[in-house]
C-alpha positions, 0 to 999 in steps of 0.5 A, spaced: 596 290 665 591 293 668 592 300 671 591 303 678 592 311 680 592 311 687 593 318 691 596 317 698 602 312 699 601 312 707 600 306 711 593 306 709 594 307 702 600 301 702 597 296 707 589 296 704 587 299 697 593 299 694 594 291 696 587 289 694 589 292 687 595 289 687 592 282 689 587 283 683 592 283 678 593 291 677 599 295 677 598 300 682 602 307 681 602 311 688 602 318 687 604 322 694 609 328 696 613 323 700 619 323 697 622 317 700 617 313 699 616 314 692 623 313 691 623 306 694 617 304 690 620 305 684 627 302 687 624 296 690 617 295 686 614 291 691 613 291 699 611 286 705 604 287 708 604 284 715 598 281 719 597 283 726 596 276 728 600 271 733 603 269 727 605 275 723 603 272 716 605 276 711 604 277 704 608 281 698 605 286 694 608 286 687 607 291 681 607 298 684 611 304 683 610 311 685 610 319 682 610 325 686 605 330 684 608 336 686 614 334 681 611 329 676 605 332 674 605 331 667 607 324 669 600 323 674 596 326 668 599 320 663 598 315 668 591 318 669 589 317 661 591 310 662 588 308 668 582 303 670 581 305 677 583 312 680 582 311 688 584 316 694 586 314 701 589 321 703 585 324 708 578 328 707 582 335 707 587 334 703 581 332 697 581 339 695 588 340 694 589 334 689 583 335 685 586 340 680 591 335 678 586 330 678 581 335 673 587 336 669 588 328 668 581 327 667 581 333 661 587 330 658 583 323 658 577 324 655 580 327 649 583 320 648 581 315 652 573 313 652 574 307 656 570 308 663 574 310 669 572 309 676 574 314 681 573 312 689 575 316 695 577 311 700 576 316 706 573 316 713 567 321 711 560 319 708 560 321 700 567 322 700 567 321 693 561 326 691 565 331 695 571 329 690 567 330 685 565 337 687 572 339 687 574 336 681 568 339 677 570 346 680 576 346 676 573 344 669 570 348 664 563 346 661 564 342 655 570 338 659 565 337 665 560 334 660 565 329 657 568 327 664 561 326 666 559 321 661 566 317 661 568 317 668 564 314 674 565 317 681 562 312 686 562 313 693 565 307 698 565 305 706 573 303 708 574 299 714 581 297 716 585 299 722 592 300 720 596 304 726 602 308 726 608 305 725 615 306 726 617 303 719 624 305 720 625 307 712 622 300 710 615 300 705 612 294 709 606 296 714 603 292 719 595 292 718 589 288 722 586 281 719 580 284 718 577 289 712 571 291 709 571 295 703 564 296 700 562 301 694 555 304 691 554 302 684 548 299 680 553 298 674 558 292 673 565 295 674 571 291 674 572 286 679 577 287 685 578 282 690 576 284 697 571 290 694 563 289 696 559 292 691 552 294 693 546 299 690 545 302 697 551 305 701 548 308 706 546 302 711 553 300 710 557 307 711 553 309 717 553 302 721 561 303 720 562 310 721 557 310 728 560 303 730 567 303 728 569 310 728 565 312 734 567 306 738 574 308 736 573 315 738 570 314 745 576 309 747 581 314 745 578 320 748 576 317 755 583 313 754 586 320 753 583 322 760 585 316 763 592 317 761 592 311 757 597 309 752 594 305 747 587 303 745 587 296 747 590 298 755 584 302 755 579 297 753 581 293 759 579 298 763 572 296 765 569 303 766 571 305 759 569 298 757 562 299 759 563 306 757 563 304 750 558 298 750 553 303 752 555 308 747 555 303 742 548 301 744 546 308 743 548 309 735 546 301 735 539 304 737 539 309 731 541 304 726 536 299 728 531 304 727 534 308 721 535 302 717 531 296 720 537 292 721 536 286 725 538 287 732 541 280 734 546 281 728 547 288 730 549 286 736 554 281 734 557 287 729 558 291 735 562 284 739 566 284 733 568 291 732 570 291 740 573 285 739 578 288 733 580 294 738 582 289 743 588 287 738 594 288 742 598 286 736 596 293 733 599 297 739 595 303 737 596 309 740 590 314 744 593 320 741 594 317 734 586 315 734 584 321 738 587 326 733 584 332 729 578 332 734 575 338 730 574 334 724 571 328 728 566 333 732 564 335 725 556 335 724 556 329 720 562 325 723 562 319 728 560 323 734 555 329 733 551 326 727 548 319 731 547 324 737 543 329 734 539 323 730 538 320 736 535 326 739 530 327 733 528 320 733 527 320 740 532 315 742 537 316 748 544 320 746 546 321 754 553 317 753 554 320 745 553 327 749 559 325 754 563 322 749 563 329 745 565 332 752 570 328 752 573 330 745 572 337 747 578 335 753 583 332 748 588 337 749 594 333 746 599 338 745 602 335 738 596 335 734 594 341 731 587 341 731 587 339 738 591 346 740 586 350 735 580 347 739 583 348 746 584 355 744 578 356 741 574 353 748 579 358 752 577 364 748 569 363 747 567 357 751 564 351 750 557 353 747 560 357 742 565 351 740 559 346 739 555 351 735 561 353 731 564 346 730 559 341 731 553 345 728 549 345 735 544 350 737 547 352 744 540 352 747 538 345 744 538 340 749 544 335 746 548 342 747 546 343 754 547 336 756 554 336 753 556 342 757 554 338 763 558 333 761 564 337 760 564 340 766 563 334 770 569 331 766 574 337 767 572 337 774 
């Protein structure tokens, strides 16, 4: 049976990428540090994926097993030697931590196996696989590096499926929304995987997704948090916030249409579809889950700052994106490490400093000034 090594056995790994591979006839070896999940995968060898719909349709995912990358390094290396794909859904911040072990696996593989391996980082970040590739190559000597680059294809991808935090109560079963999109960038023939769409250029897909789904989600979360809402669907039921989301996605949409020559009518349909997904009450998706890690989400290449700065460069409106960035700066959720760190930075150095350090925005820029204005208004 064809093999996949997938780093990240959390809800997204099991409920999205791992599930698609299993349904396509692959054996999926999940690699993670969560003992309980790894032990259960090896004992039960299957789990259920439930769709967040009225009917709650379920599918059984089989041909799965698990390895603990802290305790079973050698076994992970052996699995990488035999795999057709190596994928991740672990969070962009964790990629540098798993890269040394992947490098070890690839170094061993290219000595014994000439079959092509496809490496795909399925993360919410532009060019995540390129990032992972860089971290891996740092851990290889020059000769091994050449062999790896000749035998391993590193493919960037865009992923889209809402998988809320859930209380699984010791179960491997996972709840996901029915919609999913997985787009992979390559011009070569690669092995078929159900649910994977292959395109020659990813940029329009990844930016369309990032600046509609991720931007929209963030706007709902940060304004919802300020309005003391619990869930994403409850937040969208607030007419003022709903309008705020619409106008903000109108701004990202104007940038995307201008940049990639998208059809305006088609893109509006895409925005409407995304908002309807957010309204799914079955997901019961918490505002604090979606808003977590604000420092990462306020990065210069991420969902709020990049479309705002790109819109500014193109001479397009960015007022509502600036307001959303201000709302993100007010996300002071005490149980989120990044939120606590962000608030400490603001308290010590002020908002203009944070815009420079976190967002890469010059404090004298019009965008930075507008964000500061909105921040003071929202705080007041």
